[in-house]
N, CA, C and O atoms as a GROMACS GRO file, in nm:
protein
  416
    1MET      N    1  -4.065   0.428   1.768
    1MET     CA    2  -4.036   0.460   1.631
    1MET      C    3  -3.884   0.359   1.595
    1MET      O    4  -3.877   0.272   1.507
    2ASN      N    5  -3.810   0.386   1.656
    2ASN     CA    6  -3.718   0.260   1.662
    2ASN      C    7  -3.735   0.152   1.618
    2ASN      O    8  -3.678   0.097   1.523
    3LYS      N    9  -3.851   0.097   1.716
    3LYS     CA   10  -3.886  -0.062   1.691
    3LYS      C   11  -3.934  -0.080   1.582
    3LYS      O   12  -3.938  -0.203   1.567
    4ASN      N   13  -3.983  -0.020   1.475
    4ASN     CA   14  -4.075  -0.020   1.427
    4ASN      C   15  -3.981   0.003   1.255
    4ASN      O   16  -4.036  -0.027   1.149
    5ARG      N   17  -3.879   0.042   1.259
    5ARG     CA   18  -3.748   0.042   1.175
    5ARG      C   19  -3.690  -0.053   1.190
    5ARG      O   20  -3.664  -0.119   1.089
    6ASP      N   21  -3.646  -0.102   1.323
    6ASP     CA   22  -3.581  -0.229   1.341
    6ASP      C   23  -3.682  -0.334   1.270
    6ASP      O   24  -3.627  -0.422   1.203
    7GLU      N   25  -3.788  -0.335   1.276
    7GLU     CA   26  -3.884  -0.459   1.258
    7GLU      C   27  -3.836  -0.460   1.066
    7GLU      O   28  -3.772  -0.536   0.993
    8LYS      N   29  -3.892  -0.362   1.055
    8LYS     CA   30  -3.872  -0.325   0.912
    8LYS      C   31  -3.739  -0.355   0.857
    8LYS      O   32  -3.732  -0.397   0.742
    9LEU      N   33  -3.656  -0.341   0.912
    9LEU     CA   34  -3.522  -0.387   0.846
    9LEU      C   35  -3.514  -0.501   0.832
    9LEU      O   36  -3.515  -0.549   0.718
   10ASP      N   37  -3.499  -0.606   0.981
   10ASP     CA   38  -3.514  -0.732   1.001
   10ASP      C   39  -3.607  -0.804   0.839
   10ASP      O   40  -3.563  -0.857   0.737
   11ASN      N   41  -3.748  -0.771   0.885
   11ASN     CA   42  -3.786  -0.798   0.720
   11ASN      C   43  -3.701  -0.858   0.582
   11ASN      O   44  -3.663  -0.966   0.535
   12LEU      N   45  -3.697  -0.684   0.546
   12LEU     CA   46  -3.648  -0.678   0.469
   12LEU      C   47  -3.516  -0.769   0.413
   12LEU      O   48  -3.492  -0.806   0.298
   13LEU      N   49  -3.430  -0.794   0.553
   13LEU     CA   50  -3.312  -0.899   0.552
   13LEU      C   51  -3.378  -1.023   0.480
   13LEU      O   52  -3.372  -1.059   0.362
   14ARG      N   53  -3.444  -1.080   0.595
   14ARG     CA   54  -3.495  -1.216   0.567
   14ARG      C   55  -3.578  -1.199   0.428
   14ARG      O   56  -3.631  -1.307   0.401
   15SER      N   57  -3.606  -1.103   0.333
   15SER     CA   58  -3.656  -1.169   0.227
   15SER      C   59  -3.616  -1.132   0.119
   15SER      O   60  -3.671  -1.129   0.009
   16ARG      N   61  -3.463  -1.087   0.170
   16ARG     CA   62  -3.395  -1.088   0.020
   16ARG      C   63  -3.324  -1.229  -0.024
   16ARG      O   64  -3.322  -1.324   0.055
   17ARG      N   65  -3.256  -1.239  -0.171
   17ARG     CA   66  -3.281  -1.361  -0.228
   17ARG      C   67  -3.152  -1.377  -0.183
   17ARG      O   68  -3.081  -1.276  -0.182
   18VAL      N   69  -3.090  -1.515  -0.134
   18VAL     CA   70  -2.944  -1.526  -0.133
   18VAL      C   71  -2.905  -1.586  -0.261
   18VAL      O   72  -2.995  -1.644  -0.321
   19GLU      N   73  -2.782  -1.582  -0.317
   19GLU     CA   74  -2.736  -1.670  -0.434
   19GLU      C   75  -2.670  -1.735  -0.388
   19GLU      O   76  -2.602  -1.702  -0.291
   20SER      N   77  -2.664  -1.904  -0.467
   20SER     CA   78  -2.580  -2.005  -0.401
   20SER      C   79  -2.420  -1.961  -0.450
   20SER      O   80  -2.385  -1.862  -0.516
   21VAL      N   81  -2.334  -2.080  -0.388
   21VAL     CA   82  -2.238  -2.046  -0.381
   21VAL      C   83  -2.193  -2.094  -0.547
   21VAL      O   84  -2.292  -2.094  -0.620
   22SER      N   85  -2.067  -2.132  -0.616
   22SER     CA   86  -2.039  -2.192  -0.711
   22SER      C   87  -1.948  -2.308  -0.648
   22SER      O   88  -1.862  -2.315  -0.560
   23PRO      N   89  -2.025  -2.412  -0.756
   23PRO     CA   90  -1.938  -2.533  -0.670
   23PRO      C   91  -1.805  -2.529  -0.711
   23PRO      O   92  -1.743  -2.621  -0.657
   24ASP      N   93  -1.723  -2.445  -0.800
   24ASP     CA   94  -1.602  -2.490  -0.835
   24ASP      C   95  -1.489  -2.344  -0.742
   24ASP      O   96  -1.372  -2.308  -0.756
   25LEU      N   97  -1.618  -2.294  -0.641
   25LEU     CA   98  -1.511  -2.217  -0.575
   25LEU      C   99  -1.411  -2.202  -0.474
   25LEU      O  100  -1.358  -2.100  -0.429
   26ALA      N  101  -1.397  -2.316  -0.449
   26ALA     CA  102  -1.287  -2.356  -0.360
   26ALA      C  103  -1.163  -2.420  -0.402
   26ALA      O  104  -1.070  -2.443  -0.324
   27GLN      N  105  -1.163  -2.459  -0.565
   27GLN     CA  106  -1.079  -2.462  -0.621
   27GLN      C  107  -1.076  -2.330  -0.719
   27GLN      O  108  -1.029  -2.373  -0.825
   28ARG      N  109  -1.098  -2.216  -0.732
   28ARG     CA  110  -1.045  -2.125  -0.792
   28ARG      C  111  -0.958  -2.032  -0.696
   28ARG      O  112  -0.856  -1.970  -0.725
   29ILE      N  113  -1.049  -2.041  -0.534
   29ILE     CA  114  -0.937  -1.982  -0.444
   29ILE      C  115  -0.802  -2.076  -0.456
   29ILE      O  116  -0.699  -2.009  -0.472
   30ILE      N  117  -0.788  -2.189  -0.452
   30ILE     CA  118  -0.628  -2.254  -0.456
   30ILE      C  119  -0.617  -2.215  -0.566
   30ILE      O  120  -0.563  -2.162  -0.468
   31LEU      N  121  -0.609  -2.180  -0.672
   31LEU     CA  122  -0.550  -2.219  -0.809
   31LEU      C  123  -0.529  -2.053  -0.763
   31LEU      O  124  -0.410  -2.036  -0.735
   32GLN      N  125  -0.591  -1.956  -0.750
   32GLN     CA  126  -0.508  -1.811  -0.699
   32GLN      C  127  -0.446  -1.771  -0.599
   32GLN      O  128  -0.386  -1.664  -0.586
   33ALA      N  129  -0.459  -1.860  -0.524
   33ALA     CA  130  -0.326  -1.886  -0.398
   33ALA      C  131  -0.163  -1.928  -0.407
   33ALA      O  132  -0.068  -1.886  -0.340
   34GLN      N  133  -0.168  -2.061  -0.550
   34GLN     CA  134  -0.061  -2.084  -0.604
   34GLN      C  135  -0.008  -1.990  -0.702
   34GLN      O  136   0.105  -1.988  -0.751
   35GLN      N  137  -0.125  -1.897  -0.726
   35GLN     CA  138  -0.008  -1.810  -0.844
   35GLN      C  139   0.071  -1.673  -0.761
   35GLN      O  140   0.161  -1.597  -0.798
   36LEU      N  141  -0.004  -1.681  -0.643
   36LEU     CA  142   0.074  -1.574  -0.534
   36LEU      C  143   0.212  -1.606  -0.494
   36LEU      O  144   0.249  -1.723  -0.491
   37PRO      N  145   0.288  -1.510  -0.463
   37PRO     CA  146   0.426  -1.583  -0.436
   37PRO      C  147   0.334  -1.549  -0.249
   37PRO      O  148   0.253  -1.461  -0.222
   38GLN      N  149   0.405  -1.680  -0.138
   38GLN     CA  150   0.434  -1.699  -0.039
   38GLN      C  151   0.490  -1.661   0.030
   38GLN      O  152   0.435  -1.607   0.126
   39ASN      N  153   0.680  -1.669   0.017
   39ASN     CA  154   0.770  -1.618   0.103
   39ASN      C  155   0.776  -1.487   0.065
   39ASN      O  156   0.759  -1.444  -0.049
   40LYS      N  157   0.793  -1.443   0.136
   40LYS     CA  158   0.887  -1.281   0.097
   40LYS      C  159   1.003  -1.307   0.207
   40LYS      O  160   1.010  -1.368   0.314
   41THR      N  161   1.099  -1.221   0.120
   41THR     CA  162   1.212  -1.163   0.242
   41THR      C  163   1.225  -1.069   0.232
   41THR      O  164   1.219  -1.002   0.128
   42PHE      N  165   1.257  -1.026   0.377
   42PHE     CA  166   1.263  -0.912   0.421
   42PHE      C  167   1.382  -0.842   0.429
   42PHE      O  168   1.435  -0.892   0.528
   43SER      N  169   1.466  -0.749   0.381
   43SER     CA  170   1.559  -0.672   0.431
   43SER      C  171   1.513  -0.625   0.585
   43SER      O  172   1.405  -0.635   0.643
   44PRO      N  173   1.626  -0.577   0.619
   44PRO     CA  174   1.626  -0.509   0.801
   44PRO      C  175   1.522  -0.438   0.772
   44PRO      O  176   1.413  -0.458   0.826
   45TRP      N  177   1.556  -0.285   0.623
   45TRP     CA  178   1.501  -0.163   0.638
   45TRP      C  179   1.375  -0.189   0.605
   45TRP      O  180   1.290  -0.111   0.650
   46GLN      N  181   1.328  -0.305   0.518
   46GLN     CA  182   1.187  -0.349   0.468
   46GLN      C  183   1.090  -0.370   0.610
   46GLN      O  184   0.974  -0.331   0.629
   47TRP      N  185   1.175  -0.442   0.698
   47TRP     CA  186   1.114  -0.524   0.812
   47TRP      C  187   1.088  -0.388   0.884
   47TRP      O  188   0.972  -0.364   0.919
   48LEU      N  189   1.193  -0.290   0.912
   48LEU     CA  190   1.176  -0.163   0.990
   48LEU      C  191   1.063  -0.125   0.992
   48LEU      O  192   0.993  -0.097   1.089
   49ARG      N  193   1.028  -0.119   0.828
   49ARG     CA  194   0.908   0.006   0.771
   49ARG      C  195   0.813  -0.046   0.787
   49ARG      O  196   0.735   0.027   0.847
   50GLU      N  197   0.749  -0.195   0.751
   50GLU     CA  198   0.628  -0.265   0.803
   50GLU      C  199   0.653  -0.272   0.952
   50GLU      O  200   0.540  -0.287   0.999
   51LEU      N  201   0.736  -0.271   1.045
   51LEU     CA  202   0.710  -0.260   1.189
   51LEU      C  203   0.616  -0.127   1.214
   51LEU      O  204   0.501  -0.133   1.258
   52CYS      N  205   0.677  -0.023   1.184
   52CYS     CA  206   0.674   0.116   1.185
   52CYS      C  207   0.532   0.119   1.136
   52CYS      O  208   0.454   0.144   1.228
   53ALA      N  209   0.470   0.100   1.014
   53ALA     CA  210   0.338   0.066   0.959
   53ALA      C  211   0.236   0.027   1.058
   53ALA      O  212   0.142   0.098   1.092
   54GLU      N  213   0.263  -0.106   1.106
   54GLU     CA  214   0.188  -0.148   1.213
   54GLU      C  215   0.116  -0.059   1.338
   54GLU      O  216   0.007  -0.094   1.382
   55PHE      N  217   0.186   0.057   1.391
   55PHE     CA  218   0.145   0.152   1.518
   55PHE      C  219   0.063   0.248   1.457
   55PHE      O  220   0.010   0.337   1.524
   56HIS      N  221   0.047   0.236   1.323
   56HIS     CA  222  -0.044   0.395   1.268
   56HIS      C  223   0.027   0.523   1.366
   56HIS      O  224  -0.056   0.598   1.417
   57LEU      N  225   0.101   0.538   1.382
   57LEU     CA  226   0.160   0.678   1.475
   57LEU      C  227   0.163   0.790   1.348
   57LEU      O  228   0.153   0.766   1.228
   58PRO      N  229   0.175   0.876   1.393
   58PRO     CA  230   0.237   1.016   1.294
   58PRO      C  231   0.398   1.003   1.273
   58PRO      O  232   0.467   0.923   1.337
   59LYS      N  233   0.425   1.048   1.223
   59LYS     CA  234   0.612   1.048   1.168
   59LYS      C  235   0.645   1.117   1.241
   59LYS      O  236   0.747   1.073   1.294
   60PRO      N  237   0.603   1.251   1.298
   60PRO     CA  238   0.701   1.292   1.365
   60PRO      C  239   0.652   1.228   1.501
   60PRO      O  240   0.626   1.319   1.580
   61ALA      N  241   0.636   1.134   1.541
   61ALA     CA  242   0.614   1.074   1.692
   61ALA      C  243   0.738   0.981   1.634
   61ALA      O  244   0.839   1.018   1.694
   62TYR      N  245   0.771   0.867   1.533
   62TYR     CA  246   0.881   0.824   1.540
   62TYR      C  247   0.989   0.933   1.541
   62TYR      O  248   1.072   0.929   1.631
   63VAL      N  249   0.993   1.031   1.446
   63VAL     CA  250   1.126   1.054   1.434
   63VAL      C  251   1.167   1.150   1.592
   63VAL      O  252   1.259   1.233   1.596
   64LEU      N  253   1.122   1.133   1.651
   64LEU     CA  254   1.067   1.217   1.815
   64LEU      C  255   1.157   1.085   1.913
   64LEU      O  256   1.271   1.082   1.961
   65ALA      N  257   1.020   0.966   1.912
   65ALA     CA  258   1.133   0.881   1.926
   65ALA      C  259   1.255   0.803   1.918
   65ALA      O  260   1.294   0.749   2.021
   66THR      N  261   1.307   0.792   1.833
   66THR     CA  262   1.386   0.744   1.711
   66THR      C  263   1.510   0.888   1.785
   66THR      O  264   1.596   0.811   1.827
   67ALA      N  265   1.549   0.990   1.812
   67ALA     CA  266   1.603   1.074   1.819
   67ALA      C  267   1.610   1.069   1.957
   67ALA      O  268   1.716   1.125   1.987
   68LEU      N  269   1.534   1.019   2.087
   68LEU     CA  270   1.556   1.003   2.218
   68LEU      C  271   1.621   0.881   2.227
   68LEU      O  272   1.717   0.861   2.302
   69ILE      N  273   1.566   0.791   2.144
   69ILE     CA  274   1.646   0.650   2.172
   69ILE      C  275   1.795   0.681   2.105
   69ILE      O  276   1.879   0.640   2.185
   70PHE      N  277   1.834   0.716   2.034
   70PHE     CA  278   1.968   0.743   1.986
   70PHE      C  279   2.016   0.901   2.119
   70PHE      O  280   2.134   0.928   2.100
   71GLY      N  281   1.983   0.950   2.180
   71GLY     CA  282   2.074   1.028   2.301
   71GLY      C  283   2.071   0.931   2.390
   71GLY      O  284   2.177   0.902   2.445
   72LEU      N  285   1.961   0.866   2.420
   72LEU     CA  286   2.019   0.789   2.515
   72LEU      C  287   2.108   0.716   2.516
   72LEU      O  288   2.190   0.730   2.607
   73LEU      N  289   2.133   0.578   2.385
   73LEU     CA  290   2.210   0.543   2.361
   73LEU      C  291   2.375   0.603   2.415
   73LEU      O  292   2.460   0.546   2.483
   74ILE      N  293   2.375   0.735   2.356
   74ILE     CA  294   2.485   0.787   2.293
   74ILE      C  295   2.568   0.862   2.417
   74ILE      O  296   2.688   0.882   2.433
   75GLY      N  297   2.462   0.891   2.488
   75GLY     CA  298   2.476   0.966   2.648
   75GLY      C  299   2.533   0.828   2.732
   75GLY      O  300   2.632   0.830   2.805
   76PHE      N  301   2.463   0.729   2.712
   76PHE     CA  302   2.548   0.591   2.809
   76PHE      C  303   2.655   0.536   2.743
   76PHE      O  304   2.729   0.465   2.811
   77SER      N  305   2.690   0.558   2.585
   77SER     CA  306   2.790   0.463   2.581
   77SER      C  307   2.910   0.601   2.587
   77SER      O  308   3.027   0.564   2.589
   78THR      N  309   2.898   0.675   2.589
   78THR     CA  310   3.035   0.793   2.627
   78THR      C  311   3.096   0.755   2.737
   78THR      O  312   3.029   0.723   2.835
   79PRO      N  313   3.242   0.752   2.740
   79PRO     CA  314   3.290   0.738   2.923
   79PRO      C  315   3.270   0.852   2.960
   79PRO      O  316   3.252   0.947   2.883
   80PRO      N  317   3.270   0.863   3.129
   80PRO     CA  318   3.257   0.961   3.216
   80PRO      C  319   3.373   1.048   3.180
   80PRO      O  320   3.478   0.995   3.143
   81ASP      N  321   3.362   1.189   3.190
   81ASP     CA  322   3.513   1.252   3.224
   81ASP      C  323   3.538   1.270   3.334
   81ASP      O  324   3.476   1.340   3.414
   82LEU      N  325   3.673   1.183   3.359
   82LEU     CA  326   3.745   1.152   3.500
   82LEU      C  327   3.814   1.251   3.513
   82LEU      O  328   3.835   1.257   3.634
   83THR      N  329   3.877   1.356   3.452
   83THR     CA  330   3.955   1.460   3.437
   83THR      C  331   3.904   1.574   3.465
   83THR      O  332   3.983   1.669   3.465
   84SER      N  333   3.761   1.600   3.496
   84SER     CA  334   3.688   1.760   3.515
   84SER      C  335   3.745   1.765   3.682
   84SER      O  336   3.759   1.678   3.768
   85ASN      N  337   3.774   1.933   3.675
   85ASN     CA  338   3.752   1.990   3.788
   85ASN      C  339   3.666   2.003   3.870
   85ASN      O  340   3.548   2.001   3.836
   86ALA      N  341   3.715   2.024   4.035
   86ALA     CA  342   3.695   2.013   4.100
   86ALA      C  343   3.531   2.086   4.117
   86ALA      O  344   3.423   2.045   4.161
   87ASN      N  345   3.586   2.236   4.047
   87ASN     CA  346   3.470   2.315   4.060
   87ASN      C  347   3.371   2.283   3.994
   87ASN      O  348   3.267   2.333   4.037
   88ASP      N  349   3.354   2.191   3.867
   88ASP     CA  350   3.293   2.204   3.796
   88ASP      C  351   3.194   2.113   3.826
   88ASP      O  352   3.221   2.006   3.881
   89ASP      N  353   3.019   2.162   3.776
   89ASP     CA  354   2.898   2.135   3.864
   89ASP      C  355   2.871   2.077   3.753
   89ASP      O  356   2.757   2.034   3.771
   90SER      N  357   2.911   2.042   3.626
   90SER     CA  358   2.824   1.923   3.517
   90SER      C  359   2.836   1.800   3.547
   90SER      O  360   2.951   1.769   3.581
   91ALA      N  361   2.764   1.720   3.548
   91ALA     CA  362   2.771   1.593   3.582
   91ALA      C  363   2.712   1.518   3.447
   91ALA      O  364   2.632   1.565   3.367
   92SER      N  365   2.760   1.418   3.445
   92SER     CA  366   2.756   1.281   3.333
   92SER      C  367   2.638   1.173   3.381
   92SER      O  368   2.604   1.144   3.496
   93ALA      N  369   2.591   1.127   3.265
   93ALA     CA  370   2.480   1.021   3.341
   93ALA      C  371   2.531   0.895   3.415
   93ALA      O  372   2.474   0.812   3.486
   94GLN      N  373   2.688   0.911   3.364
   94GLN     CA  374   2.707   0.813   3.432
   94GLN      C  375   2.719   0.820   3.586
   94GLN      O  376   2.672   0.740   3.666
   95SER      N  377   2.800   0.944   3.617
   95SER     CA  378   2.833   1.000   3.756
   95SER      C  379   2.718   0.996   3.836
   95SER      O  380   2.720   0.983   3.958
   96VAL      N  381   2.614   1.009   3.764
   96VAL     CA  382   2.486   0.986   3.808
   96VAL      C  383   2.425   0.851   3.896
   96VAL      O  384   2.388   0.847   4.013
   97PHE      N  385   2.430   0.760   3.811
   97PHE     CA  386   2.387   0.649   3.829
   97PHE      C  387   2.517   0.562   3.872
   97PHE      O  388   2.510   0.440   3.855
   98GLY      N  389   2.658   0.630   3.938
   98GLY     CA  390   2.814   0.498   3.874
   98GLY      C  391   2.766   0.435   4.087
   98GLY      O  392   2.723   0.478   4.194
   99ALA      N  393   2.813   0.318   4.023
   99ALA     CA  394   2.789   0.219   4.160
   99ALA      C  395   2.844   0.276   4.272
   99ALA      O  396   2.797   0.266   4.385
  100ASP      N  397   2.956   0.342   4.236
  100ASP     CA  398   3.090   0.392   4.379
  100ASP      C  399   3.005   0.509   4.435
  100ASP      O  400   3.010   0.533   4.556
  101GLU      N  401   2.918   0.592   4.344
  101GLU     CA  402   2.854   0.712   4.424
  101GLU      C  403   2.774   0.701   4.516
  101GLU      O  404   2.772   0.581   4.543
  102ALA      N  405   2.679   0.776   4.608
  102ALA     CA  406   2.580   0.737   4.692
  102ALA      C  407   2.534   0.866   4.603
  102ALA      O  408   2.607   0.946   4.545
  103LEU      N  409   2.350   0.861   4.609
  103LEU     CA  410   2.278   0.940   4.568
  103LEU      C  411   2.276   1.060   4.589
  103LEU      O  412   2.289   1.149   4.505
  104LEU      N  413   2.251   1.075   4.764
  104LEU     CA  414   2.206   1.165   4.843
  104LEU      C  415   2.338   1.189   4.877
  104LEU      O  416   2.365   1.277   4.959
   0.00000   0.00000   0.00000
């Protein structure tokens, strides 16, 4: 039954009438393209919006990713607290990844 439908569709496609292209089609395309602005100037904010639009992800994902990136940047940009007490068990990101301290 599928083969019969495929053959019928092929016959219908072969029997359809094809319109010829007008001779001035290329000229109309060129004239229309000349009327459109070709160069856009993007501000950094517009560029960021266009970049986000390309990913097609839901907006909460952007918010979460941005918050995580800002958190990492702030965490690694703050200087380590060198005046902490010896009894203090908290550690900053810099003290864990410091070059002078061993991880083990």
